[in-house]
C-alpha positions as CSV (number, residue, x, y, z in Angstrom):
1,M,36.6,31.6,62.5
2,N,36.2,35.3,62.9
3,A,34.5,35.5,59.5
4,L,31.6,33.3,60.7
5,R,30.7,35.8,63.4
6,I,27.7,38.0,62.8
7,R,28.4,41.7,63.1
8,P,25.8,43.8,64.9
9,T,25.3,45.9,61.7
10,Q,24.5,42.7,59.7
11,A,22.1,41.5,62.4
12,L,20.4,44.9,62.4
13,V,20.1,44.9,58.6
14,A,18.7,41.3,58.7
15,A,16.2,42.3,61.4
16,L,15.1,45.3,59.4
17,I,14.6,43.2,56.2
18,A,12.6,40.6,58.2
19,V,10.4,43.3,59.7
20,A,9.9,44.9,56.3
21,G,8.9,41.6,54.8
22,F,6.6,40.8,57.7
23,A,4.9,44.2,57.4
24,A,4.5,43.8,53.6
25,T,2.9,40.4,54.1
26,V,0.6,41.5,56.8
27,G,-0.3,44.7,54.9
28,G,-1.0,42.7,51.8
29,T,-3.3,40.4,53.7
30,V,-5.2,43.2,55.3
31,V,-5.7,44.9,51.9
32,G,-6.9,41.6,50.5
33,Y,-9.4,41.1,53.3
34,Q,-10.7,44.7,52.8
35,Q,-11.2,44.0,49.1
36,V,-13.1,40.8,49.7
37,A,-15.2,42.4,52.4
38,S,-16.1,45.4,50.2
39,Q,-17.1,43.0,47.4
40,A,-19.2,40.9,49.8
41,V,-21.0,44.1,51.0
42,A,-21.5,45.3,47.4
């Protein structure tokens, strides 16, 4: 049963990946909004 336990390092890596994915998604959305806004103004 010990193999099923999550190690702190694994949890940390998973958290970093989740944060990176979230940041990439939010960043892409913001860039998309900026492009749409600039086209609307132009």
